[in-house]
Backbone as JSON, one array per atom type, in Angstrom:
{
  "sequence": "MSLRIVVCAKEVLDPDAVNNYALEGRLVIGDDGKSLTQSSIPRLMNAYDEQAIEAALRVREAGVPCTIAVVSVGEGQDILKHAASLGIDEPVAIHADAASLDHHGVARLLAAFVRSRGGADLVLCGRQASDDDQGVVPALVAEHLGLPVVTIARSVDVTAAGDGFAVRVVRVTPDGDETVAVPAPVVVTISNELGQARYPTMAGRMAARKKKVAVVTPAELGVAPEALRPRITLAKQFVPTVKGACEMIGGGADEAAAALLARLRAENVLR",
  "N": [[4.27, -28.42, 6.6], [4.8, -25.1, 5.94], [3.4, -22.03, 5.08], [5.02, -19.36, 3.52], [4.86, -16.0, 3.97], [5.34, -12.74, 2.74], [4.93, -9.4, 3.42], [4.83, -6.29, 1.92], [5.46, -3.02, 2.96], [4.86, 0.52, 3.25], [5.92, 3.68, 4.48], [4.08, 6.62, 4.78], [3.05, 10.09, 4.41], [0.42, 11.24, 6.48], [-2.53, 11.02, 4.81], [-4.99, 12.29, 5.32], [-4.28, 14.46, 6.92], [-2.65, 15.83, 5.11], [-4.56, 16.5, 3.15], [-6.22, 18.18, 4.66], [-4.5, 20.33, 5.23], [-4.15, 21.21, 2.6], [-6.77, 22.01, 1.86], [-7.13, 24.12, 3.59], [-5.36, 25.87, 2.57], [-2.74, 25.85, 3.45], [-0.74, 24.18, 2.7], [2.44, 23.97, 1.68], [4.95, 24.13, -0.77], [8.46, 23.68, -0.69], [11.44, 25.73, -1.35], [12.91, 24.21, -3.1], [11.08, 23.19, -4.79], [10.08, 20.66, -4.68], [9.58, 19.37, -2.24], [7.57, 19.25, 0.77], [7.04, 21.91, 3.1], [5.94, 21.61, 5.58], [6.5, 20.21, 8.69], [5.12, 19.0, 10.63], [3.27, 17.14, 9.88], [2.0, 14.01, 10.49], [3.51, 10.73, 10.08], [2.65, 7.57, 8.76], [1.64, 4.1, 8.32], [1.0, 3.13, 4.99], [-2.36, 2.87, 4.05], [-3.43, 0.85, 2.37], [-1.43, -1.03, 2.57], [-1.67, -1.78, 5.22], [-4.02, -3.2, 4.97], [-3.07, -5.28, 3.44], [-1.51, -6.6, 5.34], [-3.6, -7.36, 7.0], [-4.88, -9.17, 5.29], [-2.96, -11.2, 5.24], [-3.0, -12.02, 7.92], [-5.59, -13.02, 8.06], [-5.38, -15.25, 6.43], [-3.76, -16.85, 8.04], [-5.52, -17.15, 10.23], [-7.44, -18.66, 9.06], [-6.53, -21.17, 9.32], [-4.22, -21.96, 8.04], [-0.95, -22.96, 8.38], [1.62, -20.66, 8.84], [4.31, -18.28, 8.28], [4.81, -14.85, 8.8], [6.31, -12.13, 7.41], [7.04, -8.68, 7.52], [8.16, -6.13, 5.5], [9.91, -3.09, 4.97], [11.12, -0.33, 3.09], [13.47, 1.98, 4.07], [13.39, 4.2, 6.92], [11.27, 3.45, 8.51], [10.57, 2.64, 11.33], [8.48, 2.89, 13.15], [6.13, 2.09, 11.79], [6.72, -0.54, 11.42], [6.84, -1.49, 14.0], [4.18, -1.17, 14.57], [3.15, -3.11, 12.83], [4.27, -5.35, 14.07], [2.82, -5.33, 16.42], [0.43, -6.29, 15.61], [0.77, -8.94, 15.36], [2.49, -10.16, 13.56], [5.32, -12.11, 12.41], [7.97, -11.33, 11.76], [9.4, -8.27, 11.62], [10.99, -6.17, 9.3], [13.4, -3.81, 8.31], [14.72, -2.25, 5.5], [17.67, -0.71, 5.19], [17.88, 2.18, 3.71], [17.84, 5.22, 1.79], [14.81, 6.14, 1.23], [13.67, 8.31, -0.07], [15.42, 8.93, -2.08], [15.14, 6.99, -3.94], [13.64, 5.58, -6.87], [10.62, 3.91, -8.06], [11.63, 1.64, -9.29], [14.05, 1.1, -7.95], [13.11, 0.65, -5.33], [11.51, -1.62, -5.73], [13.47, -3.43, -6.57], [14.99, -3.74, -4.23], [13.08, -4.83, -2.47], [12.47, -7.24, -3.77], [14.97, -8.43, -3.64], [15.17, -8.82, -0.91], [13.15, -10.76, -0.5], [14.25, -12.9, -1.95], [16.52, -13.29, -0.37], [15.5, -14.53, 1.83], [15.04, -17.04, 1.03], [12.97, -17.09, -0.74], [9.37, -16.69, -1.19], [6.09, -17.88, -0.59], [3.82, -16.39, -0.87], [3.52, -13.12, -1.71], [2.43, -10.14, -0.5], [1.04, -6.99, -1.21], [-0.02, -3.58, -0.81], [-2.47, -2.14, -3.02], [-1.68, 0.3, -4.06], [0.24, 3.25, -3.22], [-0.62, 5.87, -0.94], [0.62, 8.29, -1.27], [1.81, 8.68, -3.82], [0.23, 7.23, -5.55], [0.81, 5.46, -7.67], [1.13, 2.65, -7.93], [2.86, 0.71, -9.07], [5.0, -0.68, -8.03], [4.44, -3.33, -6.9], [4.05, -4.89, -9.26], [6.56, -4.67, -10.43], [8.13, -5.92, -8.49], [7.16, -8.52, -8.77], [8.06, -8.99, -11.37], [10.86, -8.94, -11.04], [11.14, -11.18, -9.44], [10.2, -13.15, -11.04], [7.54, -13.99, -10.94], [3.96, -14.61, -11.13], [1.45, -11.98, -11.04], [-1.36, -10.9, -9.25], [-3.87, -8.57, -9.19], [-5.57, -6.01, -7.24], [-7.16, -7.24, -5.1], [-9.95, -8.44, -3.24], [-10.24, -10.52, -1.53], [-8.28, -13.23, -0.26], [-7.56, -16.58, -0.43], [-5.99, -19.5, 0.74], [-4.96, -22.79, 0.09], [-3.68, -26.07, 0.78], [-1.9, -27.84, -1.72], [-0.87, -30.62, -2.98], [2.59, -30.72, -2.93], [2.75, -28.05, -2.49], [1.07, -24.88, -2.47], [-2.2, -23.65, -3.22], [-3.69, -20.73, -4.47], [-6.48, -18.71, -4.15], [-8.06, -15.97, -5.46], [-10.21, -13.24, -5.12], [-10.97, -10.74, -7.24], [-11.44, -7.19, -7.63], [-13.23, -5.59, -10.1], [-14.21, -3.2, -12.68], [-16.43, -4.32, -13.83], [-17.54, -5.95, -11.98], [-16.99, -8.56, -9.49], [-14.21, -10.8, -9.84], [-13.03, -14.05, -9.93], [-10.01, -15.71, -9.51], [-7.65, -18.38, -9.89], [-4.49, -19.47, -8.81], [-1.32, -21.05, -8.71], [0.9, -21.06, -5.89], [4.31, -19.9, -5.88], [3.22, -16.41, -5.68], [2.5, -12.98, -6.4], [0.34, -10.71, -4.85], [-1.85, -7.97, -4.93], [-3.56, -5.91, -2.62], [-6.76, -4.54, -2.13], [-8.91, -1.86, -0.84], [-11.41, -2.95, -0.59], [-11.17, -5.27, 0.78], [-11.85, -4.84, 3.38], [-12.12, -3.42, 6.73], [-9.02, -2.95, 8.32], [-7.62, -4.55, 11.18], [-7.24, -3.33, 14.59], [-4.44, -3.05, 16.8], [-4.22, -5.01, 19.79], [-3.95, -4.35, 23.34], [-2.32, -6.25, 24.51], [-0.95, -7.07, 22.25], [0.46, -4.73, 21.63], [2.16, -4.56, 23.82], [3.66, -6.89, 23.47], [4.92, -6.23, 21.09], [6.76, -4.35, 21.85], [8.85, -5.8, 22.77], [9.77, -7.05, 20.58], [12.28, -7.09, 18.25], [13.14, -4.98, 15.55], [14.44, -6.13, 12.62], [17.25, -5.07, 10.76], [18.49, -4.6, 7.56], [20.93, -4.09, 5.01], [21.3, -2.71, 1.66], [23.67, -3.75, 0.57], [24.03, -6.11, 2.02], [21.95, -7.5, 0.97], [22.85, -7.99, -1.49], [22.64, -6.01, -3.43], [23.91, -3.67, -5.53], [25.1, -0.22, -5.37], [24.91, 1.11, -7.87], [22.82, -0.2, -9.07], [20.65, 0.92, -7.94], [20.34, 3.43, -8.84], [18.18, 6.06, -9.7], [15.8, 5.82, -12.33], [13.76, 7.44, -12.86], [13.09, 10.72, -11.94], [11.88, 13.17, -9.65], [10.77, 16.15, -10.9], [9.26, 18.46, -10.36], [6.92, 19.61, -7.96], [3.65, 20.58, -7.1], [1.01, 22.43, -5.49], [-2.26, 22.08, -6.29], [-4.77, 24.5, -7.13], [-7.56, 24.68, -5.1], [-10.86, 24.82, -5.79], [-14.09, 25.79, -4.85], [-17.61, 25.79, -5.29], [-20.92, 26.78, -4.74], [-24.24, 26.75, -5.56], [-27.36, 28.0, -4.87], [-30.68, 26.97, -5.33], [-33.69, 28.43, -5.35], [-37.2, 28.84, -4.38], [-40.35, 27.02, -4.63], [-40.85, 23.41, -4.21], [-41.55, 22.15, -6.7], [-40.86, 24.15, -8.52], [-38.12, 24.47, -7.97], [-37.15, 21.92, -8.61], [-37.67, 21.84, -11.37], [-36.03, 23.91, -12.24], [-33.53, 22.89, -11.53], [-33.36, 20.59, -13.18], [-33.39, 21.84, -15.68], [-30.97, 23.24, -15.56], [-29.1, 21.13, -15.36], [-29.51, 19.89, -17.81], [-28.69, 21.93, -19.51], [-25.98, 21.97, -19.02], [-25.25, 19.61, -20.08], [-25.28, 17.39, -18.43], [-27.53, 15.89, -18.09], [-29.56, 14.52, -20.66]],
  "CA": [[4.53, -27.46, 5.51], [4.39, -23.78, 6.38], [3.31, -21.0, 4.04], [5.87, -18.2, 3.79], [4.22, -14.77, 3.49], [6.05, -11.48, 2.9], [4.09, -8.24, 3.15], [5.62, -5.08, 1.66], [4.77, -1.87, 3.56], [5.49, 1.82, 3.0], [5.57, 4.79, 5.35], [3.61, 7.78, 4.0], [2.44, 11.17, 5.16], [-1.0, 11.03, 6.75], [-3.25, 11.67, 3.71], [-6.03, 13.17, 5.85], [-3.63, 15.7, 7.34], [-2.24, 16.54, 3.89], [-5.76, 17.08, 2.54], [-6.68, 19.3, 5.48], [-3.6, 21.46, 4.96], [-4.43, 21.71, 1.25], [-8.06, 22.7, 1.86], [-6.96, 25.36, 4.34], [-4.39, 26.71, 1.89], [-1.51, 25.9, 4.24], [0.21, 23.19, 2.19], [3.43, 24.8, 0.98], [6.13, 23.47, -1.34], [9.68, 24.41, -0.38], [12.16, 26.43, -2.43], [13.42, 23.25, -4.08], [9.99, 22.85, -5.69], [9.84, 19.21, -4.66], [9.23, 18.82, -0.93], [6.68, 20.06, 1.6], [7.71, 22.6, 4.21], [5.34, 21.22, 6.84], [7.2, 19.13, 9.39], [4.24, 18.48, 11.68], [2.35, 16.13, 9.35], [2.44, 12.68, 10.97], [3.78, 9.68, 9.12], [2.03, 6.32, 9.18], [1.68, 3.06, 7.29], [0.05, 3.23, 3.9], [-3.56, 2.13, 4.45], [-3.55, -0.37, 1.58], [-0.48, -2.01, 3.1], [-2.31, -2.32, 6.42], [-4.98, -4.23, 4.55], [-2.29, -6.44, 3.02], [-1.21, -7.33, 6.57], [-4.86, -7.97, 7.42], [-5.09, -10.34, 4.43], [-2.04, -12.24, 5.71], [-3.49, -12.53, 9.21], [-6.79, -13.82, 7.8], [-4.93, -16.55, 5.93], [-3.35, -17.61, 9.22], [-6.69, -17.47, 11.04], [-8.21, -19.69, 8.36], [-5.97, -22.47, 9.66], [-3.04, -22.27, 7.24], [0.29, -22.67, 9.1], [2.41, -19.72, 8.03], [5.13, -17.25, 8.9], [4.52, -13.58, 8.16], [7.32, -11.08, 7.54], [6.67, -7.38, 6.94], [9.4, -5.44, 5.14], [9.74, -1.72, 4.52], [12.36, 0.33, 2.66], [13.6, 3.28, 4.73], [13.57, 4.24, 8.37], [9.94, 3.37, 9.11], [10.54, 1.73, 12.48], [7.18, 2.97, 13.81], [5.13, 1.28, 11.1], [7.07, -1.94, 11.62], [6.39, -1.8, 15.36], [2.73, -1.34, 14.45], [2.94, -4.43, 12.23], [4.58, -6.35, 15.09], [1.74, -5.34, 17.42], [-0.7, -7.02, 15.04], [1.03, -10.38, 15.5], [3.33, -10.74, 12.5], [6.47, -12.81, 12.99], [9.28, -10.73, 11.52], [9.45, -6.94, 11.02], [12.32, -5.94, 8.72], [13.64, -2.53, 7.64], [15.86, -2.2, 4.59], [18.3, 0.58, 5.47], [18.16, 2.93, 2.48], [17.14, 6.5, 1.72], [13.66, 5.9, 0.35], [13.39, 9.51, -0.86], [16.34, 8.99, -3.22], [14.88, 5.85, -4.81], [12.39, 5.53, -7.63], [9.94, 2.65, -7.82], [12.48, 0.54, -9.74], [14.98, 0.8, -6.87], [12.36, 0.07, -4.22], [11.12, -2.99, -6.11], [14.67, -4.27, -6.6], [15.35, -4.06, -2.86], [12.08, -5.73, -1.91], [12.66, -8.55, -4.38], [16.22, -8.99, -3.1], [14.87, -9.32, 0.44], [12.41, -12.02, -0.63], [15.22, -13.94, -2.34], [17.44, -13.55, 0.74], [14.81, -15.39, 2.78], [14.75, -18.31, 0.36], [11.74, -16.95, -1.51], [8.11, -16.61, -0.45], [4.95, -18.49, -1.3], [2.83, -15.36, -1.09], [3.97, -11.75, -1.47], [1.27, -9.28, -0.46], [1.31, -5.55, -1.25], [-1.17, -2.72, -1.05], [-2.66, -1.92, -4.45], [-0.94, 1.5, -4.41], [0.57, 4.06, -2.05], [-1.47, 7.05, -0.91], [1.35, 9.53, -1.55], [2.02, 8.9, -5.25], [-0.87, 6.57, -6.27], [1.26, 4.86, -8.93], [0.77, 1.23, -7.91], [3.67, -0.07, -9.99], [6.03, -1.46, -7.33], [4.15, -4.77, -6.83], [4.29, -5.54, -10.55], [8.0, -4.74, -10.64], [8.62, -6.97, -7.61], [6.83, -9.79, -9.43], [8.95, -9.13, -12.53], [12.2, -9.3, -10.55], [11.11, -12.53, -8.87], [9.71, -14.09, -12.04], [6.3, -14.54, -10.42], [2.73, -13.98, -11.61], [0.9, -10.98, -10.13], [-2.81, -10.76, -9.28], [-4.07, -7.23, -8.66], [-6.83, -5.47, -6.72], [-7.87, -8.35, -4.46], [-10.81, -8.2, -2.09], [-10.04, -11.63, -0.6], [-7.23, -14.19, -0.63], [-7.68, -17.86, 0.27], [-4.87, -20.41, 0.44], [-5.16, -24.19, 0.47], [-2.58, -26.96, 0.42], [-2.09, -28.53, -3.0], [0.31, -31.46, -3.19], [3.75, -30.26, -2.17], [2.75, -26.6, -2.42], [-0.16, -24.22, -2.07], [-3.03, -23.04, -4.26], [-4.2, -19.44, -4.02], [-7.73, -18.27, -4.8], [-8.17, -14.53, -5.25], [-11.37, -12.54, -5.67], [-10.52, -9.42, -7.69], [-12.43, -6.14, -7.86], [-13.12, -5.02, -11.44], [-15.33, -2.31, -12.99], [-17.58, -5.12, -14.26], [-17.92, -6.87, -10.91], [-15.91, -9.39, -8.93], [-13.63, -11.84, -10.7], [-12.3, -15.03, -9.13], [-8.92, -16.35, -10.25], [-6.88, -19.37, -9.15], [-3.09, -19.45, -9.24], [-0.45, -21.77, -7.76], [1.99, -20.31, -5.26], [4.36, -18.54, -5.35], [2.52, -15.39, -6.44], [2.38, -11.64, -5.8], [-1.05, -10.27, -4.86], [-2.06, -6.63, -4.38], [-4.79, -5.89, -1.83], [-7.53, -3.3, -2.22], [-9.66, -1.52, 0.37], [-12.6, -3.78, -0.5], [-10.92, -6.36, 1.72], [-12.51, -4.5, 4.64], [-11.36, -2.69, 7.73], [-7.89, -3.63, 8.96], [-7.8, -4.62, 12.64], [-6.4, -2.52, 15.46], [-3.68, -3.9, 17.72], [-4.67, -5.11, 21.17], [-2.95, -3.91, 24.3], [-1.34, -7.34, 24.63], [-0.13, -7.02, 21.06], [1.38, -3.6, 21.75], [3.19, -4.92, 24.8], [4.55, -7.88, 22.86], [5.71, -5.58, 20.04], [7.87, -3.61, 22.48], [9.96, -6.74, 22.98], [10.18, -7.63, 19.3], [13.26, -6.22, 17.61], [13.06, -4.81, 14.1], [15.69, -6.49, 11.93], [17.69, -4.08, 9.78], [19.42, -5.12, 6.57], [21.4, -3.07, 4.07], [21.32, -3.17, 0.27], [24.87, -4.56, 0.34], [23.77, -7.44, 2.58], [21.0, -8.15, 0.07], [23.5, -8.2, -2.78], [22.22, -4.98, -4.39], [24.96, -2.67, -5.67], [24.58, 1.15, -5.45], [24.56, 1.51, -9.24], [21.53, -0.8, -9.42], [19.6, 1.71, -7.31], [20.25, 4.77, -9.43], [16.81, 6.24, -10.2], [15.53, 6.08, -13.74], [12.75, 8.5, -12.87], [13.32, 11.68, -10.88], [10.84, 14.19, -9.48], [11.21, 17.45, -11.38], [8.54, 19.55, -9.72], [5.68, 19.28, -7.27], [2.91, 21.81, -6.81], [-0.29, 22.26, -4.85], [-3.28, 22.63, -7.17], [-5.75, 25.41, -6.53], [-8.82, 24.01, -4.81], [-11.97, 25.75, -5.97], [-15.4, 25.26, -4.48], [-18.71, 26.67, -5.66], [-22.23, 26.26, -4.36], [-25.31, 27.6, -6.07], [-28.63, 27.66, -4.25], [-31.86, 27.1, -6.18], [-34.8, 28.75, -4.46], [-38.56, 28.59, -4.84], [-41.01, 25.82, -4.14], [-40.25, 22.13, -4.61], [-41.73, 21.93, -8.14], [-40.07, 25.16, -9.24], [-36.69, 24.18, -7.79], [-36.84, 20.72, -9.38], [-37.66, 22.2, -12.79], [-34.83, 24.73, -12.48], [-32.37, 22.0, -11.46], [-33.32, 19.78, -14.39], [-33.02, 22.72, -16.8], [-29.54, 23.53, -15.44], [-28.35, 19.91, -15.68], [-29.58, 19.68, -19.27], [-27.89, 22.98, -20.16], [-24.57, 21.62, -18.87], [-25.11, 18.28, -20.7], [-25.24, 16.32, -17.45], [-28.68, 15.1, -18.5], [-29.95, 14.78, -22.04]],
  "C": [[3.95, -26.11, 5.9], [4.44, -22.8, 5.21], [4.18, -19.82, 4.43], [5.24, -16.97, 3.14], [5.15, -13.6, 3.75], [5.1, -10.36, 2.51], [5.01, -7.03, 2.99], [4.83, -3.86, 2.15], [5.57, -0.59, 3.32], [5.01, 2.83, 4.02], [5.22, 6.0, 4.49], [3.17, 8.88, 4.95], [0.96, 10.89, 5.34], [-1.83, 11.75, 5.68], [-4.36, 12.6, 4.19], [-5.45, 14.51, 6.27], [-3.19, 16.51, 6.13], [-3.44, 17.22, 3.23], [-6.26, 18.28, 3.33], [-5.81, 20.54, 5.28], [-3.92, 22.08, 3.59], [-5.72, 22.52, 1.21], [-7.98, 24.04, 2.58], [-5.96, 26.31, 3.7], [-3.06, 26.82, 2.61], [-0.49, 24.84, 3.83], [1.19, 23.91, 1.27], [4.59, 23.94, 0.49], [7.36, 24.32, -1.07], [10.34, 25.03, -1.59], [12.71, 25.48, -3.48], [12.35, 22.82, -5.07], [9.61, 21.38, -5.67], [9.3, 18.69, -3.34], [8.35, 19.8, -0.16], [7.47, 20.72, 2.72], [7.16, 22.17, 5.56], [6.09, 20.05, 7.46], [6.32, 18.47, 10.44], [3.27, 17.43, 11.19], [2.84, 14.76, 9.8], [2.66, 11.71, 9.82], [3.2, 8.37, 9.66], [2.12, 5.29, 8.06], [0.62, 3.32, 6.24], [-1.14, 2.32, 4.17], [-3.74, 0.84, 3.66], [-2.6, -1.45, 2.08], [-0.97, -2.6, 4.43], [-3.3, -3.41, 6.06], [-4.27, -5.46, 4.0], [-1.88, -7.28, 4.23], [-2.46, -8.04, 7.08], [-5.14, -9.22, 6.6], [-4.21, -11.5, 4.88], [-2.54, -12.86, 7.01], [-4.75, -13.38, 9.03], [-6.44, -15.19, 7.24], [-4.51, -17.42, 7.1], [-4.55, -18.06, 10.04], [-7.58, -18.51, 10.37], [-7.64, -21.08, 8.58], [-4.77, -22.88, 8.85], [-1.79, -21.97, 8.06], [1.18, -21.76, 8.26], [3.3, -18.86, 8.91], [4.91, -15.97, 8.1], [5.63, -12.58, 8.46], [6.78, -9.81, 6.89], [7.96, -6.6, 6.72], [9.08, -4.06, 4.59], [11.1, -1.15, 4.14], [12.4, 1.7, 3.32], [13.72, 3.13, 6.23], [12.26, 4.1, 9.12], [9.83, 2.39, 10.25], [9.15, 1.73, 13.13], [6.14, 2.09, 13.12], [5.44, -0.2, 11.27], [6.73, -2.39, 13.04], [4.88, -1.99, 15.37], [2.41, -2.72, 13.86], [3.21, -5.52, 13.26], [3.46, -6.45, 16.12], [0.51, -6.08, 16.92], [-0.47, -8.53, 15.05], [1.85, -10.99, 14.39], [4.61, -11.27, 13.14], [7.78, -12.03, 12.87], [9.13, -9.35, 10.88], [10.87, -6.63, 10.54], [12.36, -4.59, 8.03], [14.86, -2.67, 6.74], [16.45, -0.8, 4.69], [18.72, 1.26, 4.17], [17.38, 4.23, 2.53], [16.0, 6.36, 0.72], [13.38, 7.09, -0.56], [14.27, 9.6, -2.11], [16.09, 7.88, -4.24], [13.63, 6.08, -5.65], [11.76, 4.16, -7.41], [10.74, 1.44, -8.3], [13.44, 0.11, -8.62], [14.29, 0.14, -5.69], [12.01, -1.39, -4.52], [12.33, -3.91, -6.12], [15.09, -4.68, -5.19], [14.36, -5.04, -2.24], [12.23, -7.15, -2.47], [13.93, -9.22, -3.85], [16.0, -9.52, -1.69], [14.14, -10.66, 0.37], [13.36, -13.15, -1.0], [16.14, -14.3, -1.18], [16.82, -14.46, 1.79], [14.43, -16.73, 2.16], [13.46, -18.28, -0.43], [10.54, -16.85, -0.59], [7.04, -17.29, -1.28], [3.92, -17.44, -1.69], [3.42, -14.01, -0.72], [2.75, -10.84, -1.58], [1.69, -7.82, -0.41], [-0.02, -4.81, -1.29], [-1.27, -2.41, -2.53], [-1.9, -0.69, -4.93], [-0.61, 2.23, -3.12], [-0.22, 5.37, -2.11], [-0.72, 8.33, -1.25], [1.56, 9.76, -3.05], [0.98, 8.19, -6.13], [-0.45, 5.91, -7.58], [0.93, 3.37, -9.01], [1.58, 0.35, -8.83], [4.7, -0.97, -9.3], [5.69, -2.94, -7.25], [4.42, -5.51, -8.14], [5.78, -5.68, -10.83], [8.64, -5.8, -9.73], [8.38, -8.34, -8.24], [7.75, -10.04, -10.62], [10.34, -9.57, -12.1], [12.24, -10.74, -10.04], [10.66, -13.59, -9.87], [8.41, -14.75, -11.62], [5.09, -13.9, -11.11], [2.25, -12.96, -10.59], [-0.62, -10.91, -10.34], [-3.14, -9.47, -8.55], [-5.47, -7.03, -8.09], [-7.69, -6.57, -6.11], [-8.75, -7.87, -3.32], [-10.73, -9.34, -1.09], [-8.98, -12.56, -1.18], [-7.41, -15.43, 0.21], [-6.58, -18.79, -0.2], [-5.22, -21.8, 0.94], [-3.93, -24.98, 0.06], [-2.92, -27.68, -0.87], [-0.83, -29.34, -3.29], [1.45, -31.01, -2.29], [3.78, -28.75, -2.01], [1.4, -26.06, -1.96], [-0.88, -23.67, -3.31], [-3.66, -21.78, -3.68], [-5.43, -19.07, -4.85], [-7.95, -16.81, -4.43], [-9.46, -14.02, -5.88], [-10.94, -11.1, -5.95], [-11.72, -8.47, -7.85], [-12.21, -5.55, -9.24], [-14.3, -4.09, -11.69], [-16.6, -3.07, -13.39], [-18.06, -6.1, -13.2], [-16.74, -7.69, -10.44], [-15.49, -10.48, -9.91], [-12.8, -12.77, -9.82], [-11.24, -15.71, -9.99], [-8.21, -17.33, -9.32], [-5.47, -19.4, -9.7], [-2.28, -20.26, -8.23], [0.57, -20.82, -7.14], [3.32, -20.8, -5.83], [3.72, -17.51, -6.29], [2.57, -14.07, -5.66], [0.93, -11.2, -5.94], [-1.12, -8.87, -4.27], [-3.47, -6.55, -3.79], [-5.45, -4.52, -1.93], [-8.34, -3.07, -0.95], [-10.95, -2.32, 0.5], [-12.41, -5.0, 0.4], [-11.67, -6.11, 3.04], [-11.56, -3.84, 5.62], [-10.23, -3.53, 8.3], [-8.07, -3.55, 10.48], [-6.89, -3.63, 13.35], [-5.64, -3.44, 16.4], [-4.3, -3.9, 19.11], [-3.58, -4.59, 22.1], [-1.88, -4.98, 24.49], [-0.4, -7.35, 23.43], [0.88, -5.88, 21.12], [2.5, -3.91, 22.73], [4.17, -5.92, 24.21], [5.46, -7.23, 21.81], [6.89, -4.82, 20.62], [9.08, -4.49, 22.68], [10.48, -7.32, 21.67], [11.1, -6.66, 18.56], [13.05, -6.18, 16.1], [14.41, -5.15, 13.48], [16.0, -5.44, 10.88], [18.71, -4.71, 8.86], [19.79, -3.99, 5.61], [21.32, -3.61, 2.64], [22.52, -4.07, -0.02], [24.66, -5.98, 0.86], [22.78, -8.22, 1.72], [21.6, -8.39, -1.31], [23.11, -7.2, -3.85], [23.28, -3.88, -4.4], [24.35, -1.27, -5.79], [24.15, 1.55, -6.86], [23.22, 0.91, -9.68], [20.36, 0.0, -8.87], [19.51, 3.12, -7.85], [18.88, 4.96, -10.05], [16.76, 6.46, -11.71], [14.54, 7.23, -13.9], [13.03, 9.41, -11.69], [12.2, 12.7, -10.85], [11.4, 15.53, -9.91], [10.55, 18.59, -10.64], [7.27, 19.02, -9.07], [4.96, 20.58, -6.95], [1.57, 21.46, -6.19], [-1.35, 22.87, -5.77], [-4.23, 23.54, -6.41], [-7.07, 24.68, -6.34], [-9.94, 25.03, -4.88], [-13.28, 25.07, -5.57], [-16.48, 26.26, -4.83], [-20.02, 26.0, -5.3], [-23.29, 27.24, -4.84], [-26.64, 27.1, -5.5], [-29.77, 27.9, -5.24], [-33.07, 27.28, -5.26], [-36.14, 28.4, -5.06], [-39.15, 27.35, -4.21], [-40.37, 24.56, -4.69], [-40.36, 21.91, -6.11], [-40.87, 22.89, -8.94], [-38.58, 24.86, -9.15], [-36.29, 22.96, -8.6], [-36.76, 21.03, -10.87], [-36.41, 23.0, -13.13], [-33.57, 23.87, -12.46], [-32.25, 21.16, -12.71], [-32.88, 20.6, -15.59], [-31.52, 23.0, -16.77], [-28.7, 22.32, -15.81], [-28.36, 19.61, -17.17], [-28.72, 20.71, -20.0], [-26.4, 22.66, -20.1], [-24.27, 20.2, -19.36], [-24.87, 17.16, -19.68], [-26.38, 15.34, -17.72], [-29.03, 15.48, -19.93], [-31.41, 14.43, -22.24]]
}
């Protein structure tokens, strides 16, 4: 009995590069008011999705026989090659214009892919994407598949249970960790508390060069164009003004400490 894992991945603009452009005042929105003019910002896999792949690989390394597919909507061949270099079994691209889809359309395509593979025991997603920070696609995928969803996981453990699998998830909450148990199939979102995702080895990179990325279309997944019409559209995007201020408090240690406390109390930081 082999566990079927599907990891959903997204290609995003490098958030560090975007932040650097913004801090330097060089992040510019085009005349359409929606897109960036910078073409030199690199694109890479969403970091939370990398950790979702890491979670899948840890399940395999724990001794659970499994197959791991990584699927992405759009033309993100590079991120899928990266996933292949980490040792996953099947990289898949859904051929669609990701920029024209809202999260409903993306979730519908991802769910259709899972169904096309006969379902999955474990669907792993990053908790959110670094470009829009909405974090709603995993829940919508679960809704389309009729599966439970467990969010913000720091660890995922899978054990055999009868004819299926049992999943134990440790969740990160504001009140501390929470452990939940759920039978497979289930959708789980992975948070950065999982820990650092691994880097591919040279052998892994060489093997990935020989692994072909499978490409499927919405039509092949049984998704009609009208089902992908966005319900939500981007009206406007803007770069907020970044303001920085630093105030130095001079004098001796006692005098500076007293002045700092007085200032914090005046601004109601301390009472």
